C-alpha positions as CSV (number, residue, x, y, z in Angstrom):
1,X,101.0,164.1,115.4
2,X,104.1,164.9,113.3
3,X,104.5,168.5,114.6
4,X,104.4,167.4,118.2
5,X,107.0,164.7,117.3
6,X,109.1,167.3,115.6
7,X,108.8,169.7,118.6
8,X,109.8,166.9,121.0
9,X,112.8,166.0,118.9
10,X,114.0,169.6,118.6
11,X,113.7,170.1,122.4
12,X,115.6,166.8,123.0
13,X,118.4,167.8,120.6
14,X,118.7,171.5,121.3
15,X,116.9,172.3,124.6
16,X,114.3,174.9,125.0
17,X,113.2,176.4,121.7
18,X,113.7,180.1,121.2
19,X,110.6,182.3,120.5
20,X,111.1,182.2,116.8
21,X,111.1,178.3,116.8
22,X,108.0,178.2,119.0
23,X,106.1,180.7,116.8
24,X,107.2,178.8,113.6
25,X,105.7,175.5,115.0
26,X,102.6,177.4,116.2
27,X,102.1,178.8,112.7
28,X,102.5,175.4,111.1
29,X,99.9,174.0,113.6
30,X,97.5,176.8,112.7
31,X,98.0,176.2,109.0
32,X,97.2,172.5,109.3
33,X,94.1,173.2,111.4
34,X,92.9,175.8,109.0
35,X,93.4,173.5,106.1
36,X,91.2,170.8,107.8
37,X,88.4,173.4,108.0
38,X,88.6,174.5,104.4
39,X,90.2,177.8,105.2
40,X,92.4,179.1,102.4
41,X,94.2,181.9,104.1
42,X,94.7,183.6,107.5
43,X,96.3,187.0,107.9
44,X,96.8,188.6,111.3
45,X,98.6,191.8,112.3
46,X,98.7,194.2,115.2
47,X,95.2,195.6,114.7
48,X,93.4,192.4,113.4
49,X,93.3,190.5,110.1
50,X,91.0,188.2,108.2
51,X,90.2,184.6,107.5
52,X,89.5,183.6,103.9
53,X,87.3,180.6,103.4
54,X,87.6,178.2,100.5
55,X,84.6,177.2,98.4
56,X,84.0,174.0,100.3
57,X,84.8,175.1,103.8
58,X,83.3,173.1,106.7
59,X,82.4,175.9,109.1
60,X,78.7,176.5,109.8
61,X,77.3,179.7,108.3
62,X,75.1,180.0,111.4
63,X,78.2,180.2,113.6
64,X,79.6,182.9,111.3
65,X,76.4,184.8,111.5
66,X,76.4,184.6,115.3
67,X,79.9,186.0,115.4
68,X,78.8,188.9,113.3
69,X,75.7,189.5,115.4
70,X,77.2,189.0,118.8
71,X,80.5,190.8,118.2
72,X,79.9,193.4,115.5
73,X,82.8,195.5,116.7
74,X,85.2,192.6,116.3
75,X,83.9,190.7,113.2
76,X,82.5,191.7,109.8
77,X,82.3,190.3,106.4
78,X,84.7,191.6,103.8
79,X,83.2,190.2,100.6
80,X,81.6,186.7,100.2
81,X,84.5,184.6,101.6
82,X,86.4,186.8,104.1
83,X,85.7,187.2,107.7
84,X,87.5,190.3,108.9
85,X,88.4,190.8,112.6
86,X,89.5,193.9,114.4
87,X,91.2,193.3,117.7
88,X,94.3,194.4,119.6
89,X,96.8,191.7,118.5
90,X,100.0,193.8,119.1
91,X,101.7,191.0,121.0
92,X,102.6,188.0,118.9
93,X,101.5,185.5,121.6
94,X,98.1,187.2,121.8
95,X,97.8,187.1,118.0
96,X,98.5,183.3,117.9
97,X,96.2,182.6,120.8
98,X,93.4,184.6,119.2
99,X,93.7,182.7,115.9
100,X,93.9,179.3,117.7
101,X,90.8,180.1,119.7
102,X,88.9,181.3,116.6
103,X,89.9,178.0,114.8
104,X,88.8,176.0,117.8
105,X,85.4,177.8,117.7
106,X,85.1,177.1,114.0
107,X,86.0,173.5,114.5
108,X,83.2,173.2,117.2
109,X,80.7,174.6,114.7
110,X,81.0,172.6,111.6
111,X,78.4,172.1,108.8
112,X,76.3,169.0,109.4
113,X,77.1,166.2,107.0
């Protein structure tokens, strides 16, 4: 995809990317994946954050219900379109990996067409 091509070109031209560059590319990847799932917004900070779903998101409600039931200390609803999460995300790498995994899990549990 285009981001991988960009990453490759940047490394070819400038060598190993600094942390800021890697995190910028990771954020762009997350944004694109979220958009494909119909997620409008993601915010994450040191103690957790939230995912805000668009009106026509593609994630199965059954999957979201299972998150709420199986991990009630981590996930809860915050209104009709926000899934709030509480988790130690003080390290930026941990934060990005947590969001990536959550998006992968969402992508594995789509609404049936």
